[in-house]
N, C-alpha and C positions, 0 to 999 in steps of 0.2 A: 436643553438638549445640546449635546456636543455639536459644534459646527463642523462643516465639511471642508474647512480650509486645508489645502494640501501642504505637506511638509516632506522632509526627507524620509525615504523608506527605512524601516527598522533593519538592523543588521541581520535579523533572522530571515528576512527576505533577500536582502542584498547578497548574503554569503551562502545561501542555499544552493548546493550543486545538484540536488535531486529534489524535484517538486512534484507532489501529487495534487491533483485538482479534482474536486468533486463538483459535478454539474447536475443540478436538479431538473426534474421534468418541467417545472413551472417556468424556468429560464429558457429552456430549449424548445418548448412546444407552445403553440397557441391553443389555449383551452377552448376557445370558441370553435375552431376549425379542426383541431387535432392534427395540425401540420407543423412542420419545423419552422422556427424563426430563422430563416436563411441568413438574413443580414447579421443577426447576433452570432450565428455559427461562423460566418466568415470573419467576424471580428476576433473571435476566440482563435481561429486559425492563424490570424496575424500575430496575436499575442504569443501563441505557442511557438511559431516560427522564429520570433524574436528571441525567445528564451533558448531555443535550440542553437540559434546562431551565436549566442553568448556562451555556448558550451555546457548548457545545463540539460540534464535528463528530465523529461516530463512524462508523467503518466496520468491519464484521465480516467476518472471513475464516473461514468455517465449514466444517468437515468434517461428515461424517454421512450424505451421500447414499448411498454404497455400503452402509454399515452398515444403514441403514433399508431400502434396496431388497432387500438379501439376505434380510432377515427377511420382507419381504412376498412374495418369490418362493420362500421356503422352501429357500434354498440352504444347504447344510451348512457348518458351521464349518470354518475352515482356509483356505489360499490359494485364490484364485479365478483361473480362466483369464481372459485379457484380455477375451474376449467376454462372459463372465459378469459381470465387474466393470463393463463398460460397460452391460450390461442392467440390473444392479442400480442403477447410478447414474441411469439414465433413469427408473426407478421412484421411487427415493429422492429425487431432486431436486424432484419435485412435492410430495411429503410435506413435505420440509424447507422449501421456499419457503412453502407454505401455513401451516406452523406458525409461522414468523417473522412472516408477514403478520398472522395472527390475534393473536399476542401483542402486536405493536407497535400494531396498530389499536386494541386495547383501551386503549392508553395514549395515543391521539391521534397516533400517528406513522405515517408512510407508509413502506412497505418497498419496496426495489428489489432485484431479483435480477440479478447480473452473473456470467456464466460466462466464465472466461478460460482461455487456453492460454499456453504460454511466449512465443509470438510477440507476444502482446498487451502484454507488459512489456519485451520485448527488441528488437523491431523498431520503429524510431522512429515510423513512420507510424501503426501500430496502437497504439503507446504513447500518442501524442497523442490518438487517438480515444477510447481507454479513459479516459485522464485527464480529458479534457474532459467526457465523459459523467458521470463521478463528481463533478467540480467543479460541474456543473449540478445534480446531485441534492443536493449539499450546499447550494447556493444556495436550493433549495426546501425545505430542512429534512428531506429524506428520509434513511433509514438504508440505505445500500447493504450488501447481503449478498453476499459474493464467494465463489466456489468454483472450483476447477479444473474444466474442462469434461471430466469423466471419461467422458462418453458418446462423445466423439470422439477424445480423446487416446490415443496409442499408447504402448507401453512405452518406445519410443525417445525420444519428445519430451516426455513428461510431467515435471512437476517431481519427482514421486516422494514428496513430503511437503508438507504444508501449512504447515510452519514457514517454509521458504524461500519458498513462494508468498506467505505473509503479509508477509515482509520485502520482497519485490519490490513488492507492492501498497502497502505503507506508504511506501516511498521514492517510488513513482510519484505518490502524492498528497501528497507532502511532509508526512507525519504527524510531529508532534513526538515522539510516543511510540508504541511498539508493545508491547502486552501479550500475551505468550504464556501462556495459561491452560493449566496442565498438571496432572498427577496428583502433582506434587512442587512444593515451594515455592521452588525455586531451584537453583542450581548448588552441588554439594557437592564437597569435596576428594576424595571417592571415592563410588561408588554407595552410598548409605546402607543399602540393603537387604542389602548384602554386608559393609559395614564400619560397626559400631556407633559407631566413633570419628570418623566423617566429620563435617565441619563445613560449614555453609552459608556461602557468601561473600555479603556484603551488597552489595559494589560491585566491578565489574570495569572497569578503565580501559583495559586492553589485552589482547587475546586472544593470549596467548603459547603456545608449545608446552607449557609447564607447565600452563596453563589447559586446553588441549585434552586433555591426558592425564587430566584429572579426569573427563571425560565417559564415560558408559557407551555401549553401542552398540545397545540394544534398547528398543523402546517396548512398549506393551501389545498385545494381540492385535488390537484394532481400529485401532490407530494405526500409520501407516507411519513415524512419527518417533520419535526418542529424544533424549537430550541432545546427541548428535553433531550432529543436524540443527538443534537449537536454537542451538548455537554457530555453525553455518554461517549461520543466519539473523541472528545477532548481527553477524557480520562484514559482511553485506550492509547491515544497518540502520545501524550506527554509521558506516560509511564514507560513507553518504549523509546523515549529520547527524541521524539519528533515534535517540533513546534507546530502549533495549529493556529490558523487564523480564520475567523468568520468575517466575510466581506460581502458587500453588495455585488450582485451580478446583473442587476436590472439594466444598467447602462452598458453601452458598447465598450469593448476593450477593458474588462474588469481586471485582468492580470497586469496589463500596463498601468492601470490606475494604482494597483498595489505597489508597483515599483516607483510610483510618484508620490507615495505617502497618503493614499486615500484613507478616509476614516474606516476603522475596522476594530476588531477585538482580537488581541493575541493571547494565546494560552502557551506559556513558556515551559519547556521541559528542563529538568534539572541536569540532565546529561545528554550528550549527543547520541544519535541512534546506534552507532557502532559500540560505544561504551555500554549502553543499556542492554543491547543484544548479547554482548559477551558476558555481562553480569548475569543475564538470564540463563545462558548456557552453563556458566560456572557454578551457579548457586541454586538454581530452581529445579532443573531437570534431574530426574533420577537416572544415573548411568546404568546401562544394561549389559555392559561388557568392558573388556580391557584390551587395549592395543599396546604392545610393547615394541618400541622402535630403537634403531641403532643410533650411534653417536652422530653419524652424518645427518640422519633425518632430524635428530634433535637440534643440531646446529642450524639446519635449514629452516625449521619452523620458528626457531627463536629469532631468525633474521627476517621473519615476516612472510615466509613462503608457505604454500599448502603442503599437506602431508601426502606423499606419493606412495604407492604400494611397495616400491623398491626398498624403502627404508623400514619396512615392517618385519619384525622377527617372529612375533607370535600373536595369535588372536584367540580370545576366550570370551565366553558368554553366549547368550541366546538372543542377540539384538536383531532388529529388522532395520531396513534402510530408513534413515531419518532419525533414528533414536540416538540418545546421548551415550558416549563411551568415555572411559578414562584413558588417558594417554600416559604411559609410563616409559622410563628409559631402561637401559639394560640392568641397572642396579636396583630397579624396583621403585624408584622415586616417581611419584605422580607429578607430572609437569604441566598437565592441563586436561581439558575435556573438550569434546567436540561432537557435532552431529555428523554421523558417518554416512557416506553415499552408497554403501553396499550392506547387504545382510551379513550375518556372521559367517554363513557358509560360503558366500561369494568372497568375502574379505580373506578368508583362510585360503581359498584357491589362488588368489592373486598376490598374496603376501610375498614379498621379496622379489617380485617380478617387475619387469619394465612395463610402463603404462601402455606401450604399443602392443603388448601381448594380451591385453584384457579381452579383446574381441575373440581371439582364438581360444582363450581359456573359458570364457563364460558363454560364448555363442552370440554375443551382441556387443556393440560398441558402447561401452559404459563411459563414465566420466574419468578423466585422467587422474584426478585427485581422489584419494580415499577420504580425506577430510579437507574441504576447502578452507583457506585461511579465514574467510568471513564467517565460517561455521565453527571456529575454534577459539577457545578462551584459555590462554596460558596463565599459570600462576605468576604473580608479580615477581617473586623471588627466583624465578627460573628463566626470565626473558628480559631482553632489552626492549623497552616500550618504544613503539613507532608512532 
């Protein structure tokens, strides 16, 4: 078995400017009492505060609401019926949010709670809403704490485990790194509890059938995930350009330990999140409309700016907010594609107008940019790469 000698942290961790951290129920709660492990949570608070002090964005994807709620409600151990799980979540979410708020406030940090369902990361309109909210929280230095909305999700639509939820959220916010804190320090060639000769893998560059065969299929009593779901999360993360690491969270200060080179398994992405996201926009999504822009707007977006309504000359198509559109110049040349922040009807109303006029034209204060620079992929032969 690989030894736990510390060494320098990998560049995927050292250079990550935006980090998503998944925290499982088994790490955060005491299975015997159904209460929070307060000392462990305080240590995570210290780790996150240190990352923020270093100028990094941090978002937590936290389990624990159902585990805390079932303890408070006195529900017996074992599988819960759907309505019991939802009731437990509704109780536990209050406790969990308050616990994070208290811990981070003591360290001068503001906490935000975000409850999501699958549609929030898979339907483009809701995806944009969720991502823009989180981006705004980052701008103000807050720590978003995300959990699946177990109070309303049904067995048919829920993610089923927070590993995959964490991967979806990490890719949604273009995180450089996703850290899955687990009760094991990485992926082994076989489940180490069953095979004493199992070896931990330091790095995985491709998730092959051989790699998948190494995963076990069970988590702890409190966890809905196991190594199988962690590999599923890795597939989601690396395909979107986010590096992922499985590391032990059993000891105090697990994030600090990653920075000190603690044993773990890294799943490496072939491209960075921004590049992967723009490739997705440019080549995967079917465009639903066309935006024609003037020469000034073309120069602006080629220099790395967002597309503002003032530079738009015409709008065509039947798109809704969050859908992909083609961006053309006045000569009809396609210069790129992007996810638009307004419906076709709204875009036509504000085309050619100053962003400050949006509220008067639409009746609500919309976003200043028609297509944000992060939601835009320009063709290589039409732009200067930044």
